[in-house]
C-alpha positions in Angstrom: 0.0 7.4 -42.2 3.1 9.4 -41.3 4.2 9.5 -37.7 3.3 12.5 -35.5 5.8 15.3 -35.3 6.6 15.9 -31.7 9.1 18.0 -29.8 11.1 15.2 -28.2 9.8 12.0 -26.8 8.9 13.3 -23.3 5.2 13.3 -24.1 3.4 11.0 -21.7 1.3 9.3 -24.4 4.4 8.3 -26.4 6.3 7.2 -23.3 3.3 5.1 -22.1 3.1 3.4 -25.5 6.8 2.6 -25.5 6.5 1.1 -22.0 3.6 -0.9 -23.2 5.6 -2.3 -26.2 8.5 -3.2 -23.9 6.3 -5.0 -21.5 4.5 -7.0 -24.2 7.9 -8.0 -25.9 9.1 -9.3 -22.5 6.0 -11.5 -22.3 6.7 -12.6 -25.9 10.2 -13.7 -25.0 8.8 -16.0 -22.3 6.1 -17.3 -24.5 8.5 -18.0 -27.4 11.8 -19.3 -26.2 13.3 -20.1 -29.6 15.2 -17.6 -31.7 13.7 -18.8 -35.0 11.1 -17.0 -37.1 8.6 -19.8 -36.8 6.2 -20.2 -35.1 4.4 -16.8 -35.2 3.1 -15.2 -32.0 -0.6 -15.5 -31.4 -3.1 -13.4 -29.6 -3.7 -16.1 -27.0 0.0 -16.1 -26.0 0.2 -12.4 -25.5 -3.1 -11.8 -23.9 -5.7 -9.3 -24.9 -3.2 -6.7 -26.1 -5.8 -4.8 -28.0 -7.9 -4.1 -25.0 -4.8 -3.2 -23.0 -3.8 -0.6 -25.5 -7.3 0.9 -25.7 -7.3 1.2 -21.9 -3.9 2.8 -22.0 -5.1 5.5 -24.5 -8.2 6.2 -22.5 -6.0 6.8 -19.5 -3.3 9.0 -20.9 -5.3 10.8 -23.6 -8.0 13.2 -22.6 -10.7 13.6 -25.3 -10.8 17.1 -26.9 -14.0 18.8 -27.7 -12.7 19.9 -31.1 -11.8 16.3 -32.2 -14.3 14.0 -33.8 -14.1 10.2 -33.9 -11.9 10.1 -37.0 -9.5 12.7 -35.7 -9.2 10.9 -32.4 -8.5 7.7 -34.1 -5.8 9.3 -36.3 -4.2 10.9 -33.2 -4.0 7.5 -31.5 -2.5 5.9 -34.7 0.2 8.6 -34.9 1.2 8.4 -31.3 1.5 4.6 -31.4 3.4 4.7 -34.7 5.9 7.1 -33.2 6.6 4.8 -30.3 6.7 1.7 -32.5 9.2 3.4 -35.0 11.4 4.5 -32.1 11.6 1.0 -30.7 12.0 -0.5 -34.1 14.9 1.8 -35.1 16.6 1.1 -31.8 16.4 -2.7 -32.2 17.8 -2.8 -35.8 20.6 -0.4 -34.9 22.0 -2.5 -32.1 21.1 -6.0 -33.3 22.5 -7.7 -36.5 20.0 -9.7 -38.4 22.1 -12.9 -37.9 22.0 -12.6 -34.1 19.6 -14.6 -32.0 18.6 -11.4 -30.3 16.9 -10.3 -33.6 14.0 -12.4 -32.5 12.7 -9.2 -30.8 12.2 -7.6 -34.2 10.2 -10.5 -35.4 8.1 -10.5 -32.2 7.5 -6.7 -32.6 6.3 -7.2 -36.2 4.0 -10.0 -35.0 2.6 -7.8 -32.2 2.0 -4.9 -34.7 0.2 -7.3 -37.0 -2.1 -8.5 -34.3 -2.9 -4.9 -33.3 -3.4 -3.8 -36.9 -6.0 -6.6 -37.4 -7.9 -5.2 -34.4 -7.8 -1.6 -35.7 -5.6 -0.5 -32.8 -3.0 1.0 -35.2 -2.6 1.7 -38.9 -3.1 -1.6 -41.0 0.0 -0.8 -43.1 2.3 0.0 -40.1 4.0 -3.5 -39.9 4.6 -3.4 -43.7 6.0 0.1 -43.5 8.6 -1.2 -41.0 9.3 -4.3 -43.2 9.9 -2.0 -46.1 12.4 0.1 -44.1 14.0 -3.1 -42.9 14.5 -4.4 -46.5 16.1 -1.1 -47.4 18.6 -1.3 -44.5 19.8 -4.9 -45.2 22.0 -6.6 -47.7 20.6 -9.2 -50.2 21.5 -12.0 -47.7 19.5 -10.2 -45.0 16.6 -9.6 -47.4 16.3 -13.4 -47.8 15.8 -13.8 -44.1 13.3 -11.0 -44.1 11.4 -12.6 -46.9 11.3 -15.9 -45.0 9.4 -13.9 -42.4 7.0 -12.5 -45.0 6.3 -15.9 -46.6 5.5 -17.5 -43.2 3.1 -14.6 -42.4 1.5 -14.2 -45.8 -1.9 -15.6 -44.9 -2.1 -13.4 -41.8 -1.0 -10.3 -43.7 -3.6 -10.7 -46.5 -6.5 -12.0 -44.4 -7.8 -8.6 -43.3 -7.7 -5.0 -44.5 -5.7 -6.0 -47.6 -6.7 -2.8 -49.5 -4.7 -0.7 -47.1 -1.7 -3.0 -47.4 -1.6 -3.9 -51.1 0.2 -0.7 -52.2 3.0 -1.2 -49.7 3.4 -4.8 -50.6 3.6 -4.0 -54.3 6.1 -1.2 -53.7 8.3 -3.3 -51.4 8.4 -6.2 -53.8 9.1 -4.1 -56.9 11.9 -2.3 -55.1 13.4 -5.6 -54.0 13.2 -6.9 -57.6 14.9 -3.8 -58.8 17.8 -4.5 -56.4 18.1 -8.2 -57.3 20.0 -9.5 -60.3 17.8 -11.6 -62.6 20.8 -13.6 -63.5 22.5 -14.3 -60.1 19.4 -14.3 -57.9 17.0 -16.1 -60.1 15.5 -18.3 -57.3 15.0 -15.3 -55.0 13.3 -13.3 -57.8 11.0 -16.3 -58.3 10.1 -16.2 -54.6 9.2 -12.6 -54.8 7.0 -13.1 -57.8 5.3 -16.1 -56.2 4.6 -14.1 -53.0 2.9 -11.4 -55.1 0.9 -13.9 -57.1 -0.3 -15.5 -53.9 -1.1 -12.3 -52.2 -3.0 -10.4 -54.9 -6.3 -11.6 -56.2 -6.3 -13.7 -59.4 -8.2 -11.1 -61.4 -6.0 -8.2 -60.4 -4.9 -6.2 -63.5 -1.9 -4.4 -61.9 0.7 -6.4 -63.8 -1.3 -7.1 -67.1 0.4 -5.7 -70.2 -2.9 -4.6 -71.8 -1.2 -2.5 -74.5 0.9 -5.5 -75.7 4.2 -3.8 -75.4 7.5 -5.7 -75.8 10.8 -5.3 -74.1 12.5 -3.8 -77.1 15.6 -2.7 -75.0 16.4 -6.4 -74.5 18.9 -6.7 -77.4 21.2 -9.6 -77.7 24.6 -8.5 -79.1 26.9 -10.9 -80.8 29.9 -10.9 -83.2 28.7 -9.9 -86.6 30.0 -12.0 -89.5 33.0 -10.5 -91.2 32.9 -9.9 -95.0 34.5 -12.5 -97.1 37.9 -11.9 -98.5 37.7 -9.9 -101.7 34.1 -8.9 -101.0 33.8 -5.1 -100.5 31.6 -4.0 -97.6 28.4 -2.3 -98.7 28.1 1.2 -97.1 25.5 3.8 -97.7 26.9 6.9 -99.6 25.8 10.3 -98.9 24.7 10.8 -102.5 22.4 7.8 -102.4 18.7 8.4 -101.8 16.9 7.0 -98.9 15.2 4.3 -101.0 18.5 3.1 -102.5 20.1 3.0 -99.0 17.1 1.0 -97.7 17.3 -1.4 -100.6 21.0 -2.0 -100.1 20.6 -2.6 -96.4 17.9 -5.1 -97.2 20.0 -6.9 -99.7 22.9 -7.0 -97.3 20.8 -8.5 -94.4 19.3 -11.0 -96.8 22.8 -12.0 -97.9 23.9 -12.4 -94.3 21.0 -14.6 -93.2 19.8 -16.3 -96.4 19.6 -20.1 -96.4 19.6 -22.7 -99.1 17.5 -25.7 -97.9 19.8 -28.0 -99.9 22.8 -26.7 -97.9 21.4 -25.9 -94.4 19.3 -28.9 -93.9 15.9 -27.2 -94.1 14.9 -29.8 -96.5 16.9 -32.6 -94.8 20.4 -31.7 -95.9 23.7 -31.4 -94.0 23.9 -29.0 -91.0 26.1 -25.9 -91.0 29.4 -25.8 -89.2 29.7 -23.8 -85.9 31.1 -20.7 -87.6 28.4 -20.5 -90.2 25.7 -21.4 -87.6 26.8 -18.7 -85.1 25.2 -15.6 -86.7 22.2 -17.5 -87.9 21.5 -18.9 -84.4 21.9 -15.6 -82.5 19.8 -13.7 -85.0 16.7 -15.6 -83.7 16.9 -13.7 -80.4 15.9 -10.5 -82.2 12.7 -12.3 -83.4 12.0 -13.7 -79.9 12.2 -10.3 -78.2 10.4 -8.4 -80.9 7.9 -10.7 -82.6 6.1 -7.8 -84.3 9.0 -7.7 -86.7 7.7 -11.0 -88.2 4.9 -9.1 -89.8 7.4 -8.0 -92.4 7.5 -10.6 -95.3 11.3 -10.4 -95.9 12.0 -10.6 -92.1 9.7 -13.6 -91.7 11.4 -15.4 -94.6 14.8 -15.0 -92.9 13.3 -16.2 -89.6 12.0 -19.3 -91.3 15.4 -20.1 -92.7 17.1 -19.5 -89.4 14.7 -21.8 -87.6 15.1 -24.6 -90.1 18.9 -24.3 -90.0 18.9 -24.3 -86.2 16.7 -27.4 -85.9 18.9 -29.2 -88.4 22.0 -28.4 -86.3 20.2 -29.4 -83.1 19.2 -32.8 -84.6 22.7 -33.5 -85.7 24.0 -32.6 -82.2 21.5 -34.9 -80.6 22.4 -37.8 -82.8 26.1 -37.3 -82.1 25.5 -37.0 -78.3 23.4 -40.1 -78.3 26.2 -42.1 -79.8 28.7 -40.8 -77.2 26.3 -40.7 -74.2 26.8 -42.8 -71.1 24.3 -45.4 -70.0 21.5 -44.4 -67.7 23.0 -46.2 -64.7 26.4 -44.4 -65.1 24.6 -41.1 -65.3 22.7 -41.8 -62.1 25.9 -42.8 -60.3 27.6 -39.6 -61.4 24.6 -37.5 -60.3 24.7 -39.3 -56.9 28.4 -38.6 -56.6 28.0 -34.9 -57.3 25.3 -34.5 -54.8 27.4 -36.3 -52.1 30.1 -33.8 -52.8 27.8 -30.9 -51.9 27.5 -29.4 -55.3 23.7 -29.5 -55.4 23.3 -25.8 -55.3 25.7 -25.4 -58.2 23.9 -28.1 -60.2 20.5 -26.5 -59.7 21.7 -22.9 -60.5 20.6 -21.5 -63.8 21.9 -18.4 -65.5 19.5 -16.9 -68.1 22.1 -14.5 -69.4 23.5 -15.4 -72.8 27.2 -15.5 -73.3 27.4 -14.7 -77.0 31.1 -15.1 -77.6 32.0 -17.0 -80.7 34.6 -19.0 -78.8 31.9 -20.4 -76.4 29.3 -21.1 -79.1 30.1 -24.8 -79.6 30.1 -25.4 -75.8 26.8 -23.7 -75.4 24.9 -25.5 -78.1 26.4 -28.8 -76.9 24.4 -28.3 -73.6 21.0 -29.9 -73.7 19.6 -27.4 -71.2 20.7 -24.5 -73.4 19.1 -26.0 -76.5 15.8 -26.7 -74.6 15.8 -23.1 -73.3 16.0 -21.7 -76.8 13.4 -24.1 -78.2 10.9 -23.1 -75.5 11.3 -19.6 -76.8 10.7 -20.9 -80.3 7.5 -22.7 -79.1 6.2 -19.4 -77.7 6.8 -17.7 -81.1 5.1 -20.5 -82.9 2.0 -20.1 -80.7 2.1 -16.3 -81.4 2.3 -17.0 -85.2 -0.6 -19.5 -85.1 -2.7 -17.0 -83.2 -2.6 -15.0 -86.5 -4.0 -17.8 -88.6 -7.4 -17.7 -90.2 -8.8 -20.3 -87.8 -7.6 -18.5 -84.7 -9.0 -15.2 -86.1 -12.4 -16.7 -86.4 -12.4 -17.8 -82.8 -11.3 -14.4 -81.6 -14.0 -12.7 -83.7 -16.7 -14.1 -81.2 -15.1 -12.3 -78.2 -16.6 -9.1 -76.9 -15.4 -6.6 -76.0 -12.0 -6.6 -77.8 -8.6 -5.4 -76.7 -7.5 -4.3 -80.2 -3.9 -3.6 -78.9 -3.2 -7.4 -78.7 -5.4 -8.7 -81.5 -3.4 -7.5 -84.5 -6.5 -7.4 -86.7 -4.6 -6.4 -89.9 -2.1 -9.2 -89.7 -3.1 -12.7 -91.0 -1.0 -15.8 -91.8 -1.4 -17.4 -95.2 -2.3 -21.1 -95.4 1.3 -22.0 -96.4 2.8 -20.0 -93.5 0.3 -21.6 -91.1 1.3 -25.1 -92.3 5.0 -24.2 -91.8 4.4 -22.9 -88.3 2.4 -26.0 -87.4 5.0 -28.4 -88.7 7.8 -26.5 -87.0 5.9 -26.6 -83.7 5.5 -30.4 -84.1 9.1 -30.8 -84.9 10.2 -28.8 -81.8 7.8 -30.8 -79.7 9.3 -34.1 -81.0 12.8 -32.9 -80.3 12.0 -31.8 -76.7 10.4 -35.2 -75.9 13.8 -36.9 -76.6 16.7 -37.2 -74.2 16.8 -37.7 -70.5 13.4 -37.0 -68.9 12.4 -35.5 -72.3 8.7 -36.5 -72.1 8.4 -35.1 -68.6 10.1 -31.8 -69.6 7.8 -31.3 -72.6 4.7 -32.1 -70.6 5.7 -29.4 -68.1 6.3 -26.9 -70.9 3.1 -27.8 -72.7 1.1 -27.3 -69.5 2.6 -23.9 -68.9 2.0 -22.7 -72.4 -1.6 -24.0 -72.5 -2.4 -22.0 -69.3 -0.7 -19.0 -70.8 -3.1 -19.2 -73.8 -6.0 -18.8 -71.4 -4.4 -15.6 -69.9 -3.8 -14.3 -73.4 -7.5 -14.9 -74.2 -8.4 -13.1 -70.9 -6.3 -10.1 -71.9 -7.9 -10.0 -75.4 -11.3 -9.8 -73.7 -10.2 -6.8 -71.8 -9.7 -8.7 -68.5 -13.3 -9.4 -67.5 -13.9 -10.0 -63.8 -13.0 -13.5 -62.8 -15.0 -13.6 -59.5 -18.6 -14.2 -60.1 -21.1 -12.0 -58.3 -22.8 -13.3 -55.2 -26.0 -15.2 -55.8 -29.0 -13.3 -54.4 -31.3 -15.1 -52.0 -34.2 -14.7 -54.4 -32.3 -16.4 -57.3 -31.1 -19.2 -54.9 -34.6 -20.0 -53.7 -36.0 -20.0 -57.3 -33.2 -22.4 -58.5 -33.9 -24.6 -55.4 -37.7 -24.8 -56.2 -37.0 -25.5 -59.9 -34.7 -28.4 -58.9 -37.3 -29.8 -56.5 -40.0 -29.7 -59.1 -37.8 -31.4 -61.7 -36.7 -34.3 -59.4 -40.1 -35.0 -57.8 -42.1 -35.2 -61.0 -43.3 -38.8 -61.5 -44.9 -38.3 -64.9 -43.6 -40.6 -67.6 -42.3 -39.1 -70.8 -44.3 -39.5 -74.0 -41.3 -41.5 -75.4 -39.0 -42.6 -72.6 -35.3 -42.7 -73.6 -34.3 -46.1 -75.1 -37.8 -47.5 -75.3 -39.2 -49.0 -78.5 -42.4 -48.0 -80.2 -45.5 -49.8 -79.0 -48.0 -48.2 -81.4 -48.6 -51.6 -83.1 -50.5 -52.7 -80.0 -53.4 -50.4 -81.1 -54.1 -52.8 -84.0 -57.5 -54.4 -84.0 -56.2 -57.9 -84.1 -54.9 -58.6 -80.6 -53.3 -61.9 -81.6 -51.2 -60.3 -84.3 -50.2 -57.5 -81.9 -49.1 -60.1 -79.3 -47.0 -62.0 -81.9 -45.3 -58.8 -82.9 -44.6 -58.1 -79.2 -43.0 -61.5 -78.9 -40.7 -60.9 -81.8 -37.2 -61.9 -80.9 -35.6 -58.8 -82.3 -37.4 -56.8 -79.5 -35.6 -58.4 -76.6 -32.7 -60.5 -77.9 -29.2 -59.1 -78.4 -28.5 -59.0 -82.1 -25.6 -61.0 -83.7 -22.3 -59.2 -84.0 -22.0 -60.1 -87.7 -25.3 -58.3 -88.4 -23.6 -55.0 -87.9 -20.8 -55.6 -90.3 -22.9 -55.2 -93.5 -24.8 -52.2 -92.0 -21.6 -50.4 -91.2 -20.2 -51.1 -94.7 -23.3 -49.6 -96.2 -22.9 -46.5 -94.1 -19.2 -46.2 -95.1 -20.3 -46.4 -98.8 -22.8 -43.6 -98.3 -20.3 -41.5 -96.5 -17.7 -41.9 -99.3 -20.3 -41.4 -102.1 -23.2 -39.5 -100.5 -26.4 -38.8 -102.4 -26.7 -35.4 -100.7 -25.6 -33.7 -97.5 -28.7 -35.0 -95.6 -28.0 -38.7 -96.4 -24.3 -38.2 -95.5 -25.1 -36.8 -92.1 -27.6 -39.6 -91.5 -25.0 -42.2 -92.5 -22.4 -40.6 -90.1 -24.8 -40.7 -87.2 -26.0 -44.2 -88.1 -22.5 -45.6 -88.3 -21.6 -44.1 -84.9 -24.6 -45.7 -83.3 -24.0 -49.1 -85.0 -20.3 -49.0 -84.2 -21.0 -48.3 -80.5 -23.5 -51.2 -80.3 -21.1 -53.6 -82.1 -18.4 -52.7 -79.6 -20.7 -53.3 -76.7 -21.5 -56.8 -78.0 -17.9 -57.6 -78.9 -16.8 -56.7 -75.4 -18.6 -59.8 -74.1 -16.4 -62.4 -75.9 -13.9 -60.6 -78.1 -12.2 -58.3 -75.6 -8.8 -59.2 -76.9 -9.6 -57.8 -80.3 -9.8 -54.3 -78.8 -6.0 -54.1 -78.7 -6.0 -54.0 -82.5 -8.3 -51.0 -82.7 -6.1 -48.0 -83.5 -8.7 -45.8 -85.2 -12.2 -45.5 -83.6 -13.7 -45.1 -87.1 -12.4 -48.5 -88.2 -13.6 -51.5 -86.0 -13.1 -54.3 -88.6 -10.9 -56.2 -86.2 -13.8 -57.2 -84.0 -15.5 -59.0 -86.9 -12.4 -61.2 -87.6 -12.3 -64.8 -86.4 -8.7 -64.7 -85.4 -9.5 -65.4 -81.7 -11.2 -68.6 -82.6 -8.2 -69.7 -84.7 -5.9 -69.0 -81.8 -8.1 -71.1 -79.5 -8.0 -73.9 -82.1 -4.3 -73.7 -82.2 -4.1 -73.9 -78.4 -6.3 -77.0 -78.5 -4.0 -78.5 -81.0 -1.0 -77.8 -78.8 -2.6 -79.7 -76.0 -2.9 -82.8 -78.3 0.9 -82.9 -79.2 3.5 -84.4 -77.0 4.5 -81.7 -74.5 7.5 -82.1 -72.2 6.8 -82.6 -68.5 9.0 -79.6 -67.6 7.7 -76.4 -69.3 10.1 -74.0 -67.7 12.1 -71.5 -69.8 15.0 -73.0 -71.8 17.9 -70.7 -72.1 20.3 -71.6 -75.0 23.5 -69.6 -74.5 26.8 -69.5 -76.3 29.5 -67.3 -77.8 28.9 -65.5 -81.1 29.2 -67.9 -83.9 28.9 -71.1 -81.8 25.8 -72.1 -83.8 23.1 -71.6 -81.1 20.9 -69.8 -83.6 21.0 -72.7 -86.0 20.2 -75.2 -83.3 17.3 -73.2 -82.0 16.0 -72.6 -85.5 16.1 -76.3 -86.2 14.2 -77.0 -83.0 11.5 -74.5 -83.9 11.2 -76.0 -87.4 11.0 -79.6 -86.0 8.4 -78.9 -83.3 6.7 -75.6 -84.1 3.6 -76.6 -82.0 5.6 -77.3 -78.8 8.3 -74.7 -78.7 8.1 -70.9 -79.0 11.0 -68.5 -79.5 11.3 -65.7 -77.0 11.7 -62.4 -79.0 14.2 -60.0 -77.4 14.2 -56.2 -77.4 17.0 -54.2 -79.0 17.9 -50.5 -79.6 19.5 -51.0 -83.0 17.7 -50.4 -86.3 16.1 -53.3 -88.2 18.1 -54.8 -90.9 16.9 -55.9 -94.3 14.6 -58.9 -94.0 14.1 -58.6 -90.3 10.5 -58.4 -89.1 9.2 -56.5 -86.0 8.0 -59.0 -83.4 9.5 -62.0 -85.1 13.3 -61.3 -85.1 13.4 -58.5 -82.5 11.3 -55.9 -80.8 12.9 -52.7 -82.1 12.7 -49.8 -79.6 14.4 -46.5 -79.1 17.2 -46.0 -76.6 14.9 -43.8 -74.4 12.2 -46.4 -74.3 14.8 -49.1 -73.5 16.1 -47.0 -70.6 12.6 -46.5 -69.3 12.0 -50.3 -69.4 15.3 -50.8 -67.5 14.2 -48.2 -64.8 10.8 -50.0 -64.5 12.6 -53.4 -63.9 10.9 -55.0 -66.9 13.9 -56.9 -68.1 14.9 -60.3 -66.9 18.3 -59.8 -68.5 19.9 -57.0 -70.6 23.3 -55.7 -71.6 25.4 -54.5 -74.5 27.7 -51.6 -75.3 26.2 -49.1 -77.7 23.4 -51.3 -79.2 21.6 -52.9 -76.2 19.6 -56.1 -76.0 17.3 -57.4 -73.4 14.5 -59.9 -72.6 11.3 -58.9 -70.7 9.2 -61.2 -68.6 6.2 -60.4 -70.7 7.9 -61.7 -73.8 8.5 -65.0 -72.0 4.9 -65.2 -70.7 3.5 -64.4 -74.1 4.9 -67.7 -75.5 2.5 -69.7 -73.3 1.1 -72.4 -73.6 4.2 -73.4 -75.6 7.6 -74.0 -74.0 9.6 -70.8 -74.2 13.1 -71.0 -75.7 15.5 -68.0 -75.3 18.6 -67.6 -77.3 21.0 -65.4 -75.3 24.7 -64.6 -74.8 26.6 -66.3 -72.0 26.6 -63.3 -69.7 22.8 -63.5 -69.6 22.8 -66.8 -67.8 24.1 -65.3 -64.5 21.7 -62.4 -64.7 18.7 -64.8 -65.0 20.0 -66.8 -62.1 20.5 -63.7 -60.0 16.8 -62.8 -60.7 15.8 -66.2 -59.2 13.9 -67.0 -62.4 13.1 -70.7 -62.8 14.7 -71.9 -66.0 16.9 -74.6 -67.5 20.3 -73.6 -69.1 21.9 -75.1 -72.2 25.4 -74.0 -73.4 26.4 -74.5 -77.0 30.1 -74.8 -77.8 32.1 -75.6 -80.9 35.5 -77.3 -81.3 38.2 -74.7 -81.2 39.5 -75.5 -84.7 36.0 -75.4 -86.2 35.2 -72.2 -84.3 38.3 -70.5 -85.5 37.5 -71.5 -89.1 34.0 -70.0 -88.8 35.3 -66.6 -87.4 38.0 -66.4 -90.1 35.4 -67.2 -92.8 33.4 -64.2 -91.9 36.3 -61.8 -92.5 34.9 -59.2 -90.2 37.0 -59.7 -87.1 40.6 -58.8 -86.5 43.2 -61.2 -85.2 43.0 -59.8 -81.7 39.2 -60.1 -81.6 39.4 -63.7 -82.8 42.0 -64.5 -80.2 39.8 -63.1 -77.4 36.8 -65.2 -78.5 38.9 -68.3 -78.8 40.2 -67.7 -75.2 36.6 -67.5 -74.0 35.7 -70.6 -75.9 38.5 -72.6 -74.3 37.3 -71.8 -70.8 35.1 -74.2 -68.8 31.4 -73.6 -68.8 29.9 -73.1 -65.3 26.2 -72.9 -64.3 24.7 -74.9 -67.3 22.6 -77.9 -66.9 24.1 -79.4 -70.1 26.7 -78.5 -72.7 26.1 -79.3 -76.3 29.2 -79.4 -78.6 28.1 -78.3 -82.1 30.5 -80.0 -84.4 28.2 -81.0 -87.2 28.0 -79.4 -90.6 24.2 -79.5 -90.4 23.1 -78.4 -86.9 20.9 -81.0 -85.3 18.4 -80.2 -82.6 18.1 -83.8 -81.4 20.4 -83.4 -78.4 18.6 -80.2 -77.3 15.2 -81.9 -77.8 16.3 -84.9 -75.7 17.5 -82.8 -72.9 14.2 -80.8 -72.8 12.1 -83.9 -72.8 14.2 -85.4 -70.0 15.7 -88.3 -72.0 19.3 -87.6 -70.8 20.9 -90.3 -68.7 23.4 -88.0 -66.9 22.8 -86.6 -63.4 21.1 -83.2 -63.0 23.9 -81.5 -61.2 26.5 -82.4 -63.8 27.3 -80.5 -66.9 28.2 -83.3 -69.4 29.5 -82.6 -72.8 27.3 -84.2 -75.5 29.0 -84.4 -78.9 27.2 -84.5 -82.1 28.4 -88.1 -82.7 27.1 -91.3 -81.1 29.2 -92.7 -78.2 30.5 -96.3 -78.6 29.6 -98.6 -75.8 32.1 -99.8 -73.3 34.1 -102.9 -74.4 33.6 -102.2 -78.0 36.4 -103.2 -80.4 39.1 -100.5 -80.6 39.2 -101.0 -84.4 35.7 -99.7 -84.6 36.9 -96.5 -82.8 39.8 -96.2 -85.2 37.6 -96.7 -88.2 35.2 -94.0 -86.9 38.0 -91.5 -86.5 39.4 -92.3 -90.0 35.9 -91.9 -91.4 35.5 -88.5 -89.7 38.9 -87.3 -91.0 38.0 -88.5 -94.5 34.7 -86.5 -94.4 36.6 -83.4 -93.3 39.1 -83.8 -96.1 36.2 -84.1 -98.6 34.2 -81.2 -97.4 37.2 -78.9 -96.7 35.8 -76.7 -94.0 33.0 -78.2 -91.8 31.1 -74.9 -91.6 27.7 -74.3 -93.1 26.2 -72.1 -90.5 24.5 -69.1 -92.0 26.8 -66.0 -91.8 23.7 -63.8 -91.0 23.0 -65.9 -87.9 26.6 -65.7 -86.8 26.6 -61.9 -87.1 23.2 -61.7 -85.3 24.6 -63.7 -82.4 27.7 -61.4 -82.3 25.4 -58.4 -82.1 23.3 -59.9 -79.3 26.5 -60.4 -77.3 26.7 -56.6 -77.3 29.4 -57.2 -79.8 30.2 -54.5 -82.3 33.7 -55.3 -83.6 35.3 -52.4 -81.8 34.0 -53.7 -78.4 35.5 -57.1 -79.0 38.8 -55.6 -80.0 38.8 -53.4 -76.8 38.1 -56.5 -74.7 41.0 -58.3 -76.5 43.3 -55.4 -75.8 42.5 -55.4 -72.1 43.2 -59.2 -71.9 
């Protein structure tokens, strides 16, 4: 209500109200000594101000015979509003909002809120003053005012909200109009959230019932220039309208037409930045005006642009993954930035597009920018799929219809529906990749799934969300029905799960009792009995006699499968890990578990070492550790088990998943590192690591791990109980092996030879592999504890027998001569498989360029 128009403020009623407000604010300053917005003033701290104000009005205002109750109430509201506005204007005129004295304004608003809830003044009066305060302040001041509104939201909306909602909506919309959606994104979000929390869920004030789009939101970018020698197509005055339209259509098709063999729509090479630029920015026209997709030619161009963009994005991601830093380095950089105080800058987001051609490569190189565009594409894919035949059938059941957003005349073909579904899946797979990709996509998917529910609500003409209050009669009737249902003690004619007992009516009681004692009535059936029955049902489902028999077979198979799984859960629970498809449960009928138990029993019978700890066989690439470990596995397969490591590289020809390596993606590897699953890991580019679960999975055999030298210290730092064996080769032999491969430069070989010449520390034993045929005898003797050396020493054990002390020196000379003779006959004493050497080099983290870089640093 507007304030009363009075000739000056010398009227006793207004002066009395002003004095009343000053007195209450003085009490408020004593009750709330802090200058902060929180906590709000309460009625208990100020006293019964509503009763005091009513007594004041009764004293200074004399009732008029011509005034009724409503007029008297309006007169009081106007007088009090005049006094409140006068005090409010005085306070904001002399006190800046940053000053601690501005607490008087917050106290005044709290006081008016308490009085408005008790109907002592107009309910919207405090919000009118807040609206004026917002208009008088800068954006910085508005943030502080909005802090006050957010802290008092529950009090504001608790009572008499109908009289306040229009002022709240007007104030928020005016503030949004002043704010920049690009620079004040977070503040705009606060305003929207305040309105969402204030207004009821089913309020239709902001629902776009007519399905209008923001067609003024046009993204401008540099148009492609015509190629040299190609004349620009312009409409001539003599051309008819149809010819002009046809030429424009041909020109647009020529500008944004894509060959799948060139653009990558069918898996080809991506376009360069200059060619991709107009194609990429042309998508924004479809995102802002999706109704244009109803045109067949426009939809064809949109499909080509989407496929081309996705191909370019995949190529960018593959390139970035090769050049990206490790997860730990990224975390350290992020921590450093936060410590420098750049957190606000890092969290800032500008939704405005910079469409300059010079900035295009930088923009699409940003993962956040690509994700923002693909989220828009997901929204368009959902819009297209809502036009499919299946979606139209679902919408046909809704009544009443909002035809403005149903697009009844538009329908996607089966081929277009398949394309939209595949594109949506491709976008989803792309968003799941990268740093925190699965979390980001799960958040987007949650938002879009909820948005579909709101779309459905709008299609149904926004029916009321709040259910009507249940009448007392209906409540009592439901209560009585529930009581009758739960207190009934009568048995059902055929209780659920019970077997038929009609055979007891037979005249022969002995035969009836024998049938009652039949084992099939009380015993659990054998698991194998369901295998044949399920196979018969599968045959009937694949080749049904008619629809009735097929339906009965489907129902019967489901019942038998469920019962078979219940029985298998008692003694074959491990087989459930092999069930990928609930329709195929053949794995529970296999006897593999029994075979594994038999193998475990056989392992117990063989000669096991007393010490069953992990054995780590370490060495440089090409030292022959793979050959020695392989020989040990071949010699005693029932005693030793190889620990399979994880790697991020692709599997090579002949390598088997789970036997040679566990091949995982880089993202999965980083997640395992974050979850502390690795006992040791490392590598540049292609990473390798060993999990504790891989070691535990070898039991009851003795685990043997083949690892690079750097892994020894990592395992020791983790305080993991293990024994360590280092494999070395004589320098001359080692150099011959590396030169024989022909894949390493002289600098890389020199670096490896320098490492090989260093003394080995931290190993329990060092085995010198100098034989042409690697022998696992020395490693086997060490594991079984047959070594004679002390535990704390790291003796070098050669591949030749040591002569006893006091032996004839001529025997030594003959031995040396014989060795040199064998070397002369064989030429190069190197028969280690080149594949094993290369594999060892890769496990070392050793692509050739990494070794060369290490060599250059030395």
